[in-house]
Biopython code that builds the backbone (N, CA, C, O; Angstrom):
import numpy as np
from Bio.PDB.StructureBuilder import StructureBuilder

atoms = [
    (1, "UNK", "N", (-21.975, 30.539, -35.083)),
    (1, "UNK", "CA", (-21.165, 30.500, -34.087)),
    (1, "UNK", "C", (-20.760, 28.752, -33.120)),
    (1, "UNK", "O", (-21.406, 27.733, -32.872)),
    (2, "UNK", "N", (-20.079, 28.990, -32.987)),
    (2, "UNK", "CA", (-18.964, 27.309, -32.937)),
    (2, "UNK", "C", (-18.868, 27.325, -31.749)),
    (2, "UNK", "O", (-18.387, 28.305, -31.179)),
    (3, "UNK", "N", (-19.426, 25.932, -30.892)),
    (3, "UNK", "CA", (-19.005, 25.994, -29.120)),
    (3, "UNK", "C", (-17.487, 25.622, -29.454)),
    (3, "UNK", "O", (-17.188, 24.829, -30.347)),
    (4, "UNK", "N", (-16.806, 26.106, -28.855)),
    (4, "UNK", "CA", (-15.363, 25.672, -28.637)),
    (4, "UNK", "C", (-14.861, 24.923, -27.374)),
    (4, "UNK", "O", (-13.688, 24.557, -27.308)),
    (5, "UNK", "N", (-15.686, 24.710, -26.441)),
    (5, "UNK", "CA", (-15.357, 24.062, -25.243)),
    (5, "UNK", "C", (-16.589, 24.214, -24.435)),
    (5, "UNK", "O", (-17.087, 25.335, -24.332)),
    (6, "UNK", "N", (-17.133, 23.181, -23.845)),
    (6, "UNK", "CA", (-18.354, 22.763, -23.084)),
    (6, "UNK", "C", (-18.094, 21.565, -22.344)),
    (6, "UNK", "O", (-17.433, 20.610, -22.751)),
    (7, "UNK", "N", (-18.696, 21.682, -21.152)),
    (7, "UNK", "CA", (-18.978, 20.456, -20.159)),
    (7, "UNK", "C", (-20.110, 20.261, -19.165)),
    (7, "UNK", "O", (-20.618, 21.130, -18.456)),
    (8, "UNK", "N", (-20.452, 18.837, -19.242)),
    (8, "UNK", "CA", (-22.167, 18.481, -18.852)),
    (8, "UNK", "C", (-22.022, 18.669, -17.209)),
    (8, "UNK", "O", (-21.238, 17.843, -16.741)),
    (9, "UNK", "N", (-22.584, 19.546, -16.250)),
    (9, "UNK", "CA", (-22.522, 19.278, -15.329)),
    (9, "UNK", "C", (-23.763, 18.556, -14.765)),
    (9, "UNK", "O", (-24.896, 18.681, -15.231)),
    (10, "UNK", "N", (-23.402, 17.736, -13.642)),
    (10, "UNK", "CA", (-24.320, 16.868, -13.496)),
    (10, "UNK", "C", (-24.184, 15.941, -11.834)),
    (10, "UNK", "O", (-23.822, 14.766, -11.888)),
    (11, "UNK", "N", (-24.377, 16.333, -10.981)),
    (11, "UNK", "CA", (-24.487, 16.514, -9.759)),
    (11, "UNK", "C", (-25.816, 15.946, -8.686)),
    (11, "UNK", "O", (-26.881, 16.530, -8.892)),
    (12, "UNK", "N", (-25.825, 15.455, -8.178)),
    (12, "UNK", "CA", (-26.963, 15.413, -7.032)),
    (12, "UNK", "C", (-27.074, 15.867, -5.920)),
    (12, "UNK", "O", (-27.848, 15.572, -5.008)),
    (13, "UNK", "N", (-25.890, 16.969, -6.031)),
    (13, "UNK", "CA", (-25.411, 18.098, -4.698)),
    (13, "UNK", "C", (-26.127, 19.401, -5.435)),
    (13, "UNK", "O", (-26.357, 19.609, -6.626)),
    (14, "UNK", "N", (-26.437, 20.353, -4.012)),
    (14, "UNK", "CA", (-26.380, 21.698, -4.356)),
    (14, "UNK", "C", (-25.609, 22.606, -4.356)),
    (14, "UNK", "O", (-25.763, 23.821, -4.478)),
    (15, "UNK", "N", (-24.320, 21.660, -4.139)),
    (15, "UNK", "CA", (-23.007, 22.897, -4.836)),
    (15, "UNK", "C", (-22.236, 21.983, -5.091)),
    (15, "UNK", "O", (-21.848, 20.915, -4.617)),
    (16, "UNK", "N", (-22.007, 23.019, -6.466)),
    (16, "UNK", "CA", (-20.865, 21.916, -7.199)),
    (16, "UNK", "C", (-19.862, 23.218, -7.490)),
    (16, "UNK", "O", (-20.151, 24.415, -7.520)),
    (17, "UNK", "N", (-19.076, 22.812, -7.614)),
    (17, "UNK", "CA", (-17.301, 23.501, -7.790)),
    (17, "UNK", "C", (-16.839, 22.738, -9.554)),
    (17, "UNK", "O", (-15.645, 22.559, -9.797)),
    (18, "UNK", "N", (-17.463, 22.522, -10.171)),
    (18, "UNK", "CA", (-16.657, 22.064, -11.545)),
    (18, "UNK", "C", (-15.170, 22.346, -12.202)),
    (18, "UNK", "O", (-14.369, 21.533, -12.665)),
    (19, "UNK", "N", (-15.057, 24.115, -12.055)),
    (19, "UNK", "CA", (-13.862, 24.283, -12.618)),
    (19, "UNK", "C", (-13.621, 25.560, -11.856)),
    (19, "UNK", "O", (-14.554, 26.099, -11.261)),
    (20, "UNK", "N", (-12.301, 26.108, -11.850)),
    (20, "UNK", "CA", (-12.032, 27.456, -11.161)),
    (20, "UNK", "C", (-11.176, 27.897, -12.687)),
    (20, "UNK", "O", (-10.367, 27.235, -13.337)),
    (21, "UNK", "N", (-11.616, 28.999, -12.877)),
    (21, "UNK", "CA", (-10.871, 30.153, -14.098)),
    (21, "UNK", "C", (-9.900, 30.851, -13.502)),
    (21, "UNK", "O", (-9.936, 31.708, -12.619)),
    (22, "UNK", "N", (-9.014, 30.359, -14.116)),
    (22, "UNK", "CA", (-7.817, 31.957, -13.592)),
    (22, "UNK", "C", (-7.485, 32.729, -14.685)),
    (22, "UNK", "O", (-6.724, 32.416, -15.601)),
    (23, "UNK", "N", (-8.246, 34.001, -14.502)),
    (23, "UNK", "CA", (-8.532, 35.278, -15.394)),
    (23, "UNK", "C", (-6.698, 35.828, -15.696)),
    (23, "UNK", "O", (-6.151, 36.437, -16.616)),
    (24, "UNK", "N", (-6.245, 35.267, -14.472)),
    (24, "UNK", "CA", (-4.521, 36.226, -14.597)),
    (24, "UNK", "C", (-3.641, 35.458, -15.496)),
    (24, "UNK", "O", (-2.998, 35.830, -16.478)),
    (25, "UNK", "N", (-3.824, 33.674, -14.635)),
    (25, "UNK", "CA", (-2.823, 32.668, -15.739)),
    (25, "UNK", "C", (-3.270, 32.300, -17.013)),
    (25, "UNK", "O", (-2.695, 31.626, -17.868)),
    (26, "UNK", "N", (-4.866, 33.071, -17.034)),
    (26, "UNK", "CA", (-5.071, 32.292, -18.645)),
    (26, "UNK", "C", (-5.080, 30.977, -18.296)),
    (26, "UNK", "O", (-4.069, 30.469, -18.780)),
    (27, "UNK", "N", (-5.974, 29.855, -17.459)),
    (27, "UNK", "CA", (-6.268, 28.683, -17.536)),
    (27, "UNK", "C", (-7.367, 28.360, -16.763)),
    (27, "UNK", "O", (-7.791, 29.014, -15.809)),
    (28, "UNK", "N", (-7.824, 27.301, -17.219)),
    (28, "UNK", "CA", (-8.890, 26.248, -16.343)),
    (28, "UNK", "C", (-8.556, 25.253, -15.414)),
    (28, "UNK", "O", (-7.675, 24.477, -15.784)),
    (29, "UNK", "N", (-9.033, 25.081, -14.307)),
    (29, "UNK", "CA", (-8.367, 24.006, -13.099)),
    (29, "UNK", "C", (-9.242, 23.841, -13.272)),
    (29, "UNK", "O", (-10.163, 24.603, -13.566)),
    (30, "UNK", "N", (-9.173, 22.230, -13.064)),
    (30, "UNK", "CA", (-10.467, 21.340, -13.455)),
    (30, "UNK", "C", (-10.945, 20.716, -11.909)),
    (30, "UNK", "O", (-10.235, 19.762, -11.589)),
    (31, "UNK", "N", (-11.987, 21.057, -10.908)),
    (31, "UNK", "CA", (-11.935, 20.768, -9.936)),
    (31, "UNK", "C", (-12.828, 19.734, -9.927)),
    (31, "UNK", "O", (-12.144, 18.856, -9.400)),
    (32, "UNK", "N", (-14.003, 19.190, -10.177)),
    (32, "UNK", "CA", (-14.938, 18.417, -10.385)),
    (32, "UNK", "C", (-15.356, 17.776, -8.680)),
    (32, "UNK", "O", (-15.423, 16.683, -8.118)),
    (33, "UNK", "N", (-15.569, 19.261, -8.339)),
    (33, "UNK", "CA", (-16.250, 18.947, -6.673)),
    (33, "UNK", "C", (-17.673, 19.293, -6.090)),
    (33, "UNK", "O", (-18.079, 20.449, -5.970)),
    (34, "UNK", "N", (-18.288, 18.326, -5.790)),
    (34, "UNK", "CA", (-19.651, 18.465, -5.356)),
    (34, "UNK", "C", (-19.215, 18.163, -3.915)),
    (34, "UNK", "O", (-18.394, 17.342, -3.507)),
    (35, "UNK", "N", (-20.104, 19.184, -3.145)),
    (35, "UNK", "CA", (-20.138, 19.427, -1.781)),
    (35, "UNK", "C", (-21.764, 18.780, -1.134)),
    (35, "UNK", "O", (-22.868, 18.986, -1.639)),
    (36, "UNK", "N", (-21.482, 18.037, 0.007)),
    (36, "UNK", "CA", (-22.652, 16.740, 0.293)),
    (36, "UNK", "C", (-23.782, 17.894, 1.145)),
    (36, "UNK", "O", (-25.006, 17.806, 1.239)),
    (37, "UNK", "N", (-22.697, 19.139, 1.783)),
    (37, "UNK", "CA", (-23.816, 19.952, 2.905)),
    (37, "UNK", "C", (-24.773, 20.346, 2.355)),
    (37, "UNK", "O", (-24.740, 20.583, 1.147)),
    (38, "UNK", "N", (-25.770, 20.502, 3.024)),
    (38, "UNK", "CA", (-27.049, 21.332, 2.803)),
    (38, "UNK", "C", (-26.570, 22.855, 3.227)),
    (38, "UNK", "O", (-26.240, 23.100, 4.388)),
    (39, "UNK", "N", (-26.564, 23.589, 2.467)),
    (39, "UNK", "CA", (-26.495, 24.993, 3.181)),
    (39, "UNK", "C", (-27.439, 25.649, 4.065)),
    (39, "UNK", "O", (-28.534, 25.574, 3.507)),
    (40, "UNK", "N", (-27.557, 26.297, 5.250)),
    (40, "UNK", "CA", (-28.631, 26.445, 5.765)),
    (40, "UNK", "C", (-28.852, 27.983, 5.455)),
    (40, "UNK", "O", (-29.866, 28.508, 5.915)),
    (41, "UNK", "N", (-28.049, 28.667, 4.772)),
    (41, "UNK", "CA", (-28.484, 30.510, 3.971)),
    (41, "UNK", "C", (-28.323, 29.822, 2.420)),
    (41, "UNK", "O", (-28.202, 28.736, 1.854)),
    (42, "UNK", "N", (-28.403, 31.102, 2.200)),
    (42, "UNK", "CA", (-29.220, 30.832, 0.815)),
    (42, "UNK", "C", (-27.760, 30.444, -0.232)),
    (42, "UNK", "O", (-26.831, 31.177, 0.107)),
    (43, "UNK", "N", (-27.410, 29.597, -1.253)),
    (43, "UNK", "CA", (-26.406, 28.939, -1.549)),
    (43, "UNK", "C", (-25.906, 30.226, -2.425)),
    (43, "UNK", "O", (-26.223, 30.354, -3.607)),
    (44, "UNK", "N", (-25.205, 31.034, -1.820)),
    (44, "UNK", "CA", (-24.242, 31.939, -3.002)),
    (44, "UNK", "C", (-22.660, 32.099, -2.511)),
    (44, "UNK", "O", (-22.410, 31.640, -1.396)),
    (45, "UNK", "N", (-21.798, 32.586, -3.103)),
    (45, "UNK", "CA", (-20.557, 32.801, -2.810)),
    (45, "UNK", "C", (-20.244, 33.852, -1.506)),
    (45, "UNK", "O", (-19.266, 33.913, -0.761)),
    (46, "UNK", "N", (-21.215, 34.470, -1.543)),
    (46, "UNK", "CA", (-20.714, 35.360, -0.635)),
    (46, "UNK", "C", (-21.224, 34.897, 0.872)),
    (46, "UNK", "O", (-20.594, 35.298, 1.851)),
    (47, "UNK", "N", (-22.492, 33.963, 1.047)),
    (47, "UNK", "CA", (-22.696, 32.891, 2.213)),
    (47, "UNK", "C", (-21.619, 32.060, 2.351)),
    (47, "UNK", "O", (-21.456, 31.768, 3.536)),
    (48, "UNK", "N", (-20.636, 31.449, 1.452)),
    (48, "UNK", "CA", (-20.351, 30.313, 1.360)),
    (48, "UNK", "C", (-18.236, 30.765, 1.532)),
    (48, "UNK", "O", (-17.223, 30.123, 1.809)),
    (49, "UNK", "N", (-18.550, 32.112, 1.185)),
    (49, "UNK", "CA", (-16.686, 32.904, 1.144)),
    (49, "UNK", "C", (-15.807, 32.121, 1.714)),
    (49, "UNK", "O", (-14.877, 31.822, 0.965)),
    (50, "UNK", "N", (-15.753, 31.580, 3.010)),
    (50, "UNK", "CA", (-14.821, 31.176, 3.602)),
    (50, "UNK", "C", (-14.560, 29.831, 3.031)),
    (50, "UNK", "O", (-13.479, 29.525, 2.527)),
    (51, "UNK", "N", (-15.530, 29.079, 3.122)),
    (51, "UNK", "CA", (-15.197, 27.838, 2.270)),
    (51, "UNK", "C", (-14.613, 27.883, 1.196)),
    (51, "UNK", "O", (-13.524, 27.331, 1.034)),
    (52, "UNK", "N", (-15.198, 28.515, 0.315)),
    (52, "UNK", "CA", (-14.818, 28.525, -0.843)),
    (52, "UNK", "C", (-13.592, 29.225, -1.414)),
    (52, "UNK", "O", (-13.184, 29.008, -2.555)),
    (53, "UNK", "N", (-12.910, 30.251, -0.387)),
    (53, "UNK", "CA", (-11.808, 30.834, -0.554)),
    (53, "UNK", "C", (-10.783, 29.033, -0.139)),
    (53, "UNK", "O", (-9.884, 28.634, -0.879)),
    (54, "UNK", "N", (-11.071, 28.545, 0.674)),
    (54, "UNK", "CA", (-10.102, 27.687, 1.541)),
    (54, "UNK", "C", (-10.213, 26.378, 0.179)),
    (54, "UNK", "O", (-9.193, 25.713, -0.003)),
    (55, "UNK", "N", (-11.349, 26.107, -0.632)),
    (55, "UNK", "CA", (-11.291, 25.479, -1.488)),
    (55, "UNK", "C", (-10.572, 25.787, -2.679)),
    (55, "UNK", "O", (-9.828, 24.934, -3.163)),
    (56, "UNK", "N", (-10.736, 27.144, -3.321)),
    (56, "UNK", "CA", (-9.901, 27.580, -4.386)),
    (56, "UNK", "C", (-8.385, 27.656, -4.066)),
    (56, "UNK", "O", (-7.556, 27.329, -4.914)),
    (57, "UNK", "N", (-8.021, 28.107, -2.790)),
    (57, "UNK", "CA", (-6.527, 27.845, -2.399)),
    (57, "UNK", "C", (-5.894, 26.849, -2.373)),
    (57, "UNK", "O", (-4.692, 26.764, -2.625)),
    (58, "UNK", "N", (-6.923, 25.613, -1.939)),
    (58, "UNK", "CA", (-6.325, 24.383, -1.949)),
    (58, "UNK", "C", (-6.257, 23.750, -3.701)),
    (58, "UNK", "O", (-5.305, 23.064, -4.070)),
    (59, "UNK", "N", (-6.939, 23.966, -4.252)),
    (59, "UNK", "CA", (-7.182, 23.635, -5.671)),
    (59, "UNK", "C", (-5.912, 24.424, -6.332)),
    (59, "UNK", "O", (-5.130, 23.768, -7.019)),
    (60, "UNK", "N", (-5.739, 25.550, -6.173)),
    (60, "UNK", "CA", (-5.174, 26.398, -6.901)),
    (60, "UNK", "C", (-3.386, 26.053, -7.032)),
    (60, "UNK", "O", (-2.588, 26.225, -7.953)),
    (61, "UNK", "N", (-3.214, 25.365, -5.313)),
    (61, "UNK", "CA", (-1.989, 25.231, -5.449)),
    (61, "UNK", "C", (-1.726, 24.158, -4.984)),
    (61, "UNK", "O", (-0.881, 24.172, -4.089)),
    (62, "UNK", "N", (-2.308, 22.845, -5.371)),
    (62, "UNK", "CA", (-2.222, 21.555, -5.658)),
    (62, "UNK", "C", (-1.280, 21.111, -6.759)),
    (62, "UNK", "O", (-1.388, 21.379, -7.955)),
    (63, "UNK", "N", (-0.235, 20.308, -6.102)),
    (63, "UNK", "CA", (0.543, 19.971, -6.341)),
    (63, "UNK", "C", (0.338, 18.169, -7.447)),
    (63, "UNK", "O", (0.172, 17.051, -6.961)),
    (64, "UNK", "N", (0.431, 18.516, -8.878)),
    (64, "UNK", "CA", (-0.616, 17.132, -9.279)),
    (64, "UNK", "C", (0.806, 16.360, -10.444)),
    (64, "UNK", "O", (1.543, 16.995, -11.198)),
    (65, "UNK", "N", (0.785, 14.909, -10.217)),
    (65, "UNK", "CA", (2.163, 14.763, -10.962)),
    (65, "UNK", "C", (1.848, 14.337, -12.385)),
    (65, "UNK", "O", (0.824, 13.822, -12.834)),
    (66, "UNK", "N", (3.017, 14.691, -13.001)),
    (66, "UNK", "CA", (2.657, 14.867, -14.760)),
    (66, "UNK", "C", (2.210, 13.274, -15.087)),
    (66, "UNK", "O", (2.099, 12.339, -14.294)),
    (67, "UNK", "N", (1.991, 13.306, -16.560)),
    (67, "UNK", "CA", (1.953, 11.813, -16.967)),
    (67, "UNK", "C", (2.592, 11.000, -16.898)),
    (67, "UNK", "O", (2.048, 9.895, -16.915)),
    (68, "UNK", "N", (4.074, 11.056, -16.782)),
    (68, "UNK", "CA", (5.565, 10.573, -16.543)),
    (68, "UNK", "C", (5.905, 9.975, -15.437)),
    (68, "UNK", "O", (6.552, 8.943, -15.258)),
    (69, "UNK", "N", (5.258, 10.945, -14.467)),
    (69, "UNK", "CA", (5.505, 10.570, -12.656)),
    (69, "UNK", "C", (4.157, 10.096, -12.670)),
    (69, "UNK", "O", (4.429, 8.970, -12.253)),
    (70, "UNK", "N", (3.241, 10.075, -12.782)),
    (70, "UNK", "CA", (2.400, 9.362, -12.622)),
    (70, "UNK", "C", (2.281, 7.657, -13.232)),
    (70, "UNK", "O", (1.981, 6.692, -12.530)),
    (71, "UNK", "N", (2.482, 7.635, -14.148)),
    (71, "UNK", "CA", (2.420, 6.076, -14.772)),
    (71, "UNK", "C", (3.941, 5.060, -14.352)),
    (71, "UNK", "O", (4.116, 3.847, -14.472)),
    (72, "UNK", "N", (4.946, 6.236, -13.791)),
    (72, "UNK", "CA", (5.894, 5.506, -12.838)),
    (72, "UNK", "C", (5.514, 4.854, -11.517)),
    (72, "UNK", "O", (5.794, 3.794, -10.957)),
    (73, "UNK", "N", (4.895, 5.727, -11.295)),
    (73, "UNK", "CA", (3.811, 5.232, -9.957)),
    (73, "UNK", "C", (3.350, 3.649, -9.995)),
    (73, "UNK", "O", (3.503, 2.790, -9.126)),
    (74, "UNK", "N", (2.756, 3.557, -11.245)),
    (74, "UNK", "CA", (1.647, 2.441, -11.520)),
    (74, "UNK", "C", (2.913, 1.584, -11.585)),
    (74, "UNK", "O", (2.978, 0.602, -10.846)),
    (75, "UNK", "N", (4.077, 1.918, -12.535)),
    (75, "UNK", "CA", (5.105, 0.821, -12.368)),
    (75, "UNK", "C", (5.867, 0.390, -11.633)),
    (75, "UNK", "O", (6.603, -0.517, -12.020)),
    (76, "UNK", "N", (5.968, 0.927, -10.207)),
    (76, "UNK", "CA", (6.491, 0.971, -9.110)),
    (76, "UNK", "C", (5.289, -0.047, -8.293)),
    (76, "UNK", "O", (5.549, -1.006, -7.566)),
    (77, "UNK", "N", (4.467, 0.270, -8.509)),
    (77, "UNK", "CA", (3.272, -0.544, -7.268)),
    (77, "UNK", "C", (2.711, -1.888, -8.370)),
    (77, "UNK", "O", (1.939, -2.794, -8.056)),
    (78, "UNK", "N", (3.154, -1.739, -9.269)),
    (78, "UNK", "CA", (2.064, -3.342, -9.940)),
    (78, "UNK", "C", (3.256, -4.080, -11.246)),
    (78, "UNK", "O", (2.984, -5.153, -11.784)),
    (79, "UNK", "N", (4.344, -3.413, -11.535)),
    (79, "UNK", "CA", (5.034, -3.716, -12.657)),
    (79, "UNK", "C", (6.354, -3.416, -12.499)),
    (79, "UNK", "O", (6.776, -2.676, -11.611)),
    (80, "UNK", "N", (7.265, -4.155, -13.618)),
    (80, "UNK", "CA", (8.101, -4.144, -14.121)),
    (80, "UNK", "C", (8.462, -3.376, -15.536)),
    (80, "UNK", "O", (7.945, -3.607, -16.629)),
    (81, "UNK", "N", (9.443, -2.444, -15.245)),
    (81, "UNK", "CA", (10.037, -2.136, -16.477)),
    (81, "UNK", "C", (10.495, -2.984, -17.707)),
    (81, "UNK", "O", (11.373, -3.795, -17.413)),
    (82, "UNK", "N", (10.128, -2.986, -18.942)),
    (82, "UNK", "CA", (11.008, -3.945, -19.891)),
    (82, "UNK", "C", (11.279, -2.316, -20.962)),
    (82, "UNK", "O", (10.562, -1.324, -21.091)),
    (83, "UNK", "N", (12.414, -2.617, -21.467)),
    (83, "UNK", "CA", (12.298, -2.060, -22.680)),
    (83, "UNK", "C", (12.278, -2.621, -24.279)),
    (83, "UNK", "O", (12.318, -1.967, -25.321)),
    (84, "UNK", "N", (12.217, -3.760, -24.117)),
    (84, "UNK", "CA", (11.296, -4.978, -25.153)),
    (84, "UNK", "C", (10.456, -4.877, -25.305)),
    (84, "UNK", "O", (10.053, -5.553, -24.358)),
    (85, "UNK", "N", (9.294, -4.436, -25.940)),
    (85, "UNK", "CA", (7.998, -4.256, -26.299)),
    (85, "UNK", "C", (7.068, -5.857, -25.870)),
    (85, "UNK", "O", (6.124, -6.130, -25.128)),
    (86, "UNK", "N", (7.963, -6.629, -26.806)),
    (86, "UNK", "CA", (7.293, -8.412, -26.760)),
    (86, "UNK", "C", (7.191, -8.529, -25.038)),
    (86, "UNK", "O", (6.153, -9.053, -24.634)),
    (87, "UNK", "N", (8.048, -8.145, -24.136)),
    (87, "UNK", "CA", (7.864, -8.608, -22.896)),
    (87, "UNK", "C", (6.774, -7.824, -22.208)),
    (87, "UNK", "O", (6.348, -8.304, -21.157)),
    (88, "UNK", "N", (6.284, -6.748, -22.621)),
    (88, "UNK", "CA", (5.560, -5.944, -22.127)),
    (88, "UNK", "C", (4.011, -6.463, -22.172)),
    (88, "UNK", "O", (3.486, -7.129, -23.064)),
    (89, "UNK", "N", (3.448, -5.995, -21.014)),
    (89, "UNK", "CA", (1.733, -6.730, -20.996)),
    (89, "UNK", "C", (1.113, -5.246, -21.327)),
    (89, "UNK", "O", (0.172, -5.404, -22.105)),
    (90, "UNK", "N", (1.270, -4.136, -21.073)),
    (90, "UNK", "CA", (1.114, -2.957, -21.336)),
    (90, "UNK", "C", (2.362, -1.819, -21.627)),
    (90, "UNK", "O", (3.339, -1.571, -20.921)),
    (91, "UNK", "N", (2.014, -1.311, -22.740)),
    (91, "UNK", "CA", (2.810, -0.213, -23.464)),
    (91, "UNK", "C", (2.318, 0.926, -23.262)),
    (91, "UNK", "O", (1.118, 1.141, -23.429)),
    (92, "UNK", "N", (3.511, 2.209, -22.712)),
    (92, "UNK", "CA", (2.752, 3.359, -22.735)),
    (92, "UNK", "C", (3.821, 3.968, -23.702)),
    (92, "UNK", "O", (5.028, 4.039, -23.474)),
    (93, "UNK", "N", (3.224, 4.356, -24.715)),
    (93, "UNK", "CA", (4.301, 5.076, -25.710)),
    (93, "UNK", "C", (3.708, 5.949, -26.549)),
    (93, "UNK", "O", (2.532, 5.614, -26.689)),
    (94, "UNK", "N", (4.049, 7.177, -27.344)),
    (94, "UNK", "CA", (3.701, 8.054, -28.002)),
    (94, "UNK", "C", (3.057, 7.605, -29.592)),
    (94, "UNK", "O", (2.341, 8.205, -30.394)),
    (95, "UNK", "N", (3.708, 6.235, -29.587)),
    (95, "UNK", "CA", (2.950, 5.682, -31.171)),
    (95, "UNK", "C", (1.992, 4.559, -31.045)),
    (95, "UNK", "O", (0.986, 4.209, -31.663)),
    (96, "UNK", "N", (2.876, 3.974, -29.692)),
    (96, "UNK", "CA", (1.861, 2.566, -29.637)),
    (96, "UNK", "C", (1.381, 2.403, -28.341)),
    (96, "UNK", "O", (1.549, 3.270, -27.483)),
    (97, "UNK", "N", (0.725, 1.233, -28.108)),
    (97, "UNK", "CA", (-0.209, 0.964, -26.663)),
    (97, "UNK", "C", (-0.886, 2.291, -26.445)),
    (97, "UNK", "O", (-1.495, 2.908, -27.320)),
    (98, "UNK", "N", (-0.717, 2.683, -25.160)),
    (98, "UNK", "CA", (-1.570, 3.141, -24.705)),
    (98, "UNK", "C", (-0.727, 4.847, -24.665)),
    (98, "UNK", "O", (0.365, 5.099, -24.155)),
    (99, "UNK", "N", (-1.656, 5.798, -25.371)),
    (99, "UNK", "CA", (-0.688, 7.137, -26.180)),
    (99, "UNK", "C", (-1.321, 8.198, -24.838)),
    (99, "UNK", "O", (-2.305, 7.894, -24.165)),
    (100, "UNK", "N", (-0.408, 9.628, -24.633)),
    (100, "UNK", "CA", (-0.550, 10.440, -23.830)),
    (100, "UNK", "C", (-1.794, 10.949, -24.548)),
    (100, "UNK", "O", (-2.081, 12.096, -24.204)),
    (101, "UNK", "N", (-2.449, 10.515, -25.275)),
    (101, "UNK", "CA", (-3.781, 10.796, -26.199)),
    (101, "UNK", "C", (-5.140, 10.425, -25.689)),
    (101, "UNK", "O", (-6.210, 11.034, -25.685)),
    (102, "UNK", "N", (-4.687, 8.956, -25.156)),
    (102, "UNK", "CA", (-5.935, 8.572, -24.943)),
    (102, "UNK", "C", (-6.410, 8.711, -23.512)),
    (102, "UNK", "O", (-6.494, 7.801, -22.687)),
    (103, "UNK", "N", (-6.651, 9.741, -23.375)),
    (103, "UNK", "CA", (-7.362, 10.759, -22.256)),
    (103, "UNK", "C", (-8.475, 9.407, -21.618)),
    (103, "UNK", "O", (-8.188, 8.749, -20.617)),
    (104, "UNK", "N", (-9.348, 9.267, -22.184)),
    (104, "UNK", "CA", (-10.313, 8.278, -21.356)),
    (104, "UNK", "C", (-9.400, 6.990, -20.736)),
    (104, "UNK", "O", (-9.603, 6.621, -19.580)),
    (105, "UNK", "N", (-8.487, 6.403, -21.499)),
    (105, "UNK", "CA", (-7.867, 5.402, -20.608)),
    (105, "UNK", "C", (-7.522, 5.867, -19.393)),
    (105, "UNK", "O", (-7.975, 5.384, -18.355)),
    (106, "UNK", "N", (-6.427, 7.154, -19.445)),
    (106, "UNK", "CA", (-5.553, 7.268, -18.607)),
    (106, "UNK", "C", (-6.432, 7.705, -17.575)),
    (106, "UNK", "O", (-6.056, 7.341, -16.460)),
    (107, "UNK", "N", (-7.418, 8.328, -17.592)),
    (107, "UNK", "CA", (-8.377, 8.726, -16.576)),
    (107, "UNK", "C", (-9.406, 7.728, -15.808)),
    (107, "UNK", "O", (-10.140, 7.780, -14.821)),
    (108, "UNK", "N", (-9.135, 7.020, -16.566)),
    (108, "UNK", "CA", (-10.597, 5.818, -16.109)),
    (108, "UNK", "C", (-9.113, 4.588, -15.297)),
    (108, "UNK", "O", (-9.409, 3.985, -14.265)),
    (109, "UNK", "N", (-8.225, 4.467, -15.676)),
    (109, "UNK", "CA", (-7.572, 3.233, -15.287)),
    (109, "UNK", "C", (-6.626, 3.493, -14.440)),
    (109, "UNK", "O", (-6.278, 2.666, -13.598)),
    (110, "UNK", "N", (-5.803, 5.299, -14.611)),
    (110, "UNK", "CA", (-4.706, 5.386, -14.034)),
    (110, "UNK", "C", (-4.740, 6.361, -12.404)),
    (110, "UNK", "O", (-4.189, 6.287, -11.305)),
    (111, "UNK", "N", (-5.774, 7.273, -13.116)),
    (111, "UNK", "CA", (-6.222, 8.303, -11.780)),
    (111, "UNK", "C", (-6.739, 7.880, -10.775)),
    (111, "UNK", "O", (-7.036, 8.650, -9.862)),
]
sb = StructureBuilder()
sb.init_structure("model")
sb.init_model(0)
sb.init_chain("A")
sb.init_seg("    ")
for serial, (resi, resn, name, xyz) in enumerate(atoms, 1):
    if name == "N":
        sb.init_residue(resn, " ", resi, " ")
    sb.init_atom(name, np.array(xyz, "f"), 0.0, 1.0, " ", f" {name:<3s}", serial, name[0])
structure = sb.get_structure()
């Protein structure tokens, strides 16, 4: 058997919500949430139902920018657009510079 998908859960809190699995839409929503509160009751979904419902609703209805919009926001805040690659300090392209598949760079530097 081969592992197809995995993630490492590390949190210094007692309550962590790393993902929401939407069975109806068949998708995984990355939340990466750690709640700092120390629950006064047993830590389970039933005792945290109202908080869990609010978090789930907010994370599943959150409107996130696509990659194009995200990079345009950075462009507006920090630079000028040029079509001449020789003038560019940073290049975002499918085959040159920072590519859409460079997830580590995009997450660490642009999110």
